[in-house]
C-alpha positions in Angstrom: 59.0 53.5 192.4 57.0 56.6 191.8 57.4 60.0 190.8 55.6 62.7 190.6 57.2 66.2 188.9 56.3 69.8 189.6 55.4 70.6 186.3 56.4 74.7 185.8 56.6 74.8 182.4 53.7 73.4 180.7 51.4 75.6 183.9 48.6 77.1 181.4 49.4 81.1 181.2 45.9 82.2 183.1 46.9 81.1 186.4 49.0 82.9 188.2 51.2 80.6 190.4 52.3 77.3 189.4 50.1 73.9 189.7 51.4 69.6 190.2 50.3 66.7 188.0 50.7 62.9 188.0 52.8 62.8 184.9 52.3 64.8 181.2 49.9 65.1 178.5 49.9 61.4 177.0 51.9 62.6 173.6 52.1 61.0 170.0 55.2 59.2 169.9 54.3 57.7 173.6 51.4 56.4 172.9 52.2 55.0 169.4 54.9 52.7 171.6 52.7 52.6 174.9 49.9 50.0 172.4 53.0 48.9 170.5 54.8 47.7 174.1 51.3 46.4 175.1 50.0 44.4 172.1 53.2 42.4 171.6 53.4 41.8 175.2 49.7 40.2 175.5 50.7 38.7 172.2 53.3 37.1 174.3 50.2 36.4 176.8 49.0 34.8 174.6 51.4 32.3 172.7 53.2 31.0 175.9 49.2 30.2 177.5 47.4 28.9 174.5 50.3 27.2 172.4 52.9 26.5 175.0 55.9 27.7 172.8 57.8 30.7 172.6 58.4 31.3 168.7 57.6 35.3 169.4 60.4 35.5 171.9 63.0 33.2 169.6 62.7 35.1 166.4 62.3 39.0 167.8 64.4 38.7 171.1 68.8 39.8 171.5 70.3 36.7 170.8 74.0 38.8 169.8 75.9 35.2 168.8 71.9 35.3 166.3 72.8 38.6 165.0 76.5 38.2 164.6 75.1 35.9 162.0 72.9 37.8 160.3 70.0 37.5 162.2 70.5 41.9 162.2 66.4 42.9 162.7 66.8 41.8 166.7 68.6 44.9 166.9 65.2 47.0 166.4 62.4 43.9 167.7 63.7 43.5 171.1 63.2 46.4 172.4 59.2 45.8 172.3 59.8 42.3 174.3 58.9 42.1 177.6 59.6 38.6 180.0 57.6 39.8 183.0 54.4 42.1 183.4 56.7 44.6 186.8 59.5 45.2 184.0 57.0 46.1 180.8 54.8 48.4 183.7 58.0 50.6 185.1 59.2 50.8 181.8 56.1 52.2 180.2 56.1 54.5 183.0 59.0 56.0 183.2 59.0 56.2 179.3 55.7 58.6 179.7 56.8 60.1 182.7 59.8 61.5 181.5 59.2 60.9 177.5 56.1 62.1 177.4 57.6 65.9 178.3 61.2 65.6 176.3 58.2 64.8 173.5 56.5 68.2 173.7 60.4 69.9 174.3 61.9 67.8 171.3 59.0 67.5 169.1 57.9 64.4 167.2 59.6 63.1 164.9 63.0 63.9 166.8 62.1 62.2 169.8 61.0 58.9 167.5 64.8 58.9 166.9 66.4 59.8 169.8 64.1 56.4 171.2 65.6 54.5 168.2 69.3 55.6 168.9 69.1 55.0 172.5 67.4 51.2 171.3 69.8 50.8 169.2 72.9 52.0 171.3 71.6 49.0 174.1 71.6 46.7 171.2 75.6 47.5 170.1 76.4 47.5 173.9 75.5 43.8 173.9 76.7 42.0 170.5 80.5 44.2 172.2 79.9 42.5 175.2 79.9 38.7 173.9 82.0 39.5 170.8 84.5 39.9 173.3 83.2 36.8 175.5 81.0 38.2 178.3 77.6 37.8 176.8 74.8 39.1 178.8 72.7 36.3 176.8 69.1 36.5 175.7 67.9 40.7 176.1 64.8 42.1 175.5 62.8 45.1 177.2 63.3 49.0 176.2 65.7 49.6 179.1 67.9 50.5 176.9 65.6 53.8 175.3 63.8 54.3 179.0 67.6 54.8 180.6 68.4 57.5 177.6 64.9 59.0 178.4 65.6 59.5 181.9 69.3 61.0 181.5 68.4 63.2 179.3 65.6 64.7 180.8 68.7 64.4 183.6 70.6 66.7 180.9 68.0 69.1 179.7 66.2 69.8 183.2 69.2 69.7 185.6 67.4 71.5 188.6 63.5 70.3 188.0 62.2 69.1 191.3 60.7 65.6 191.2 58.5 64.2 193.8 60.5 60.7 194.3 58.5 57.8 195.9 55.4 61.3 196.6 57.8 61.8 199.8 61.1 63.1 199.2 61.3 65.9 196.2 64.6 65.9 194.9 66.0 67.5 191.5 65.7 65.3 188.4 70.3 65.2 188.6 70.0 63.5 191.9 67.5 61.0 190.8 68.7 60.5 187.3 72.1 59.6 190.6 69.6 57.1 192.5 67.8 55.0 189.4 71.3 54.1 187.9 72.5 53.4 191.4 69.7 51.0 191.7 69.6 49.7 188.4 73.6 48.3 189.2 73.2 46.9 192.5 69.8 45.5 191.9 70.8 42.1 190.7 70.1 42.2 186.9 72.8 41.1 185.6 74.8 41.8 182.5 71.3 42.6 181.2 70.7 45.3 183.6 74.8 46.7 182.8 74.4 46.6 179.0 71.4 48.4 178.9 72.5 50.6 181.2 75.4 52.0 179.3 73.9 51.9 175.7 70.7 53.8 177.4 73.5 56.7 179.2 75.8 56.4 176.4 73.2 58.0 173.8 72.0 60.3 176.1 75.5 62.5 176.9 76.1 61.8 172.8 72.6 62.6 171.5 72.2 65.4 174.1 75.6 66.7 175.0 77.7 66.6 171.4 75.1 66.1 168.5 72.1 68.0 168.1 71.3 66.8 164.1 69.0 64.5 164.9 67.1 67.2 166.7 66.7 69.3 163.3 63.4 69.0 161.4 63.3 70.8 157.7 61.3 73.9 157.4 57.8 74.0 155.6 58.9 74.8 152.5 61.1 72.0 151.5 59.4 69.9 154.2 58.7 66.2 151.9 55.9 65.7 151.2 54.0 63.7 148.5 52.3 66.8 146.2 54.9 68.2 146.0 57.0 64.7 145.0 55.0 64.4 142.5 55.3 68.0 140.9 58.5 67.7 141.1 58.2 64.1 138.7 56.1 65.4 136.6 58.5 68.4 136.2 61.0 66.6 135.7 59.4 65.1 133.3 58.7 68.1 131.6 61.5 69.5 130.8 63.5 65.6 129.7 60.4 65.8 127.0 61.3 69.3 125.8 65.4 68.7 126.1 64.2 64.9 123.7 62.7 67.3 121.5 64.2 69.9 121.3 67.2 66.8 120.1 64.9 65.3 117.8 64.3 68.5 115.4 68.4 69.6 115.0 68.6 65.8 114.3 65.7 66.1 111.7 66.6 69.2 110.4 70.1 67.7 109.9 68.1 64.4 108.2 66.6 66.4 106.5 69.3 68.9 104.8 71.3 65.2 103.9 68.0 64.8 102.0 68.0 67.9 100.2 71.8 67.6 99.3 71.9 62.8 98.4 68.8 62.4 98.4 66.2 60.1 100.8 67.9 56.8 99.5 71.2 58.0 101.3 69.4 57.1 104.7 69.8 54.2 106.3 67.6 52.6 108.0 67.3 53.6 111.4 67.9 57.3 110.2 64.5 57.5 108.0 62.4 55.4 111.7 63.7 58.6 113.4 62.4 60.5 111.1 59.1 58.9 110.6 59.0 58.4 114.8 60.4 62.1 115.3 57.3 62.9 112.6 54.6 61.3 114.5 55.7 61.8 118.3 57.2 65.7 117.8 55.8 67.5 114.1 53.0 65.8 113.9 50.3 68.1 116.5 
């Protein structure tokens, strides 16, 4: 299925009327995800062609039974695997079409958080289904995140018009419903259901009920290596000053003890402390 979007929000201001284009610009995170999925698919293809094995799929695909036994990395890695090229093509097309505009709208970091959470939600749905005896089998693909992006797009811009199959102008909210019905009756079985549930639930939760993932630290408080190192140096300096002050107080007490009772009144550890303190703090 092909989609063409009448994008009214991302047009150059110098044009008095709107323009149409096929899809959004290729944004940073979307580009990285497209490349990563493509590379993994090529590796899978070469493995099957040359080695006649499926080691990559066996280790990285989501097997709910193995996840419950400790193969927890599969809840992340499964989303980069695709068995068939057409499935990869459709997922990546939808990732580009919907994800690009959402990344422009939210920002790269919040978009990546949304994408990861949506894939985790799909994995969780599959594991829960398996736990209650409704195992979807081996799960692969980025469908959960892609469905989540579709519904997040519809929730964000419900009345934005799109050309469905390049022919029918439909609002985004109706396109999302139409896609959901197509998926439900596509015969994909439990894998489609768990991915769809994970995507829809995560999209509704993140867009409608919880917005903390969208927050980005202000420039003054955002993490950076230089500020981190500067803070470490300052903390070390503070600790050094505190140690110096404590050493001075103890040295004063020991000197007072010597003046009253003589040098022999000091224990071996006290003499060692005086010697170390004089070399470290008072020999400048």
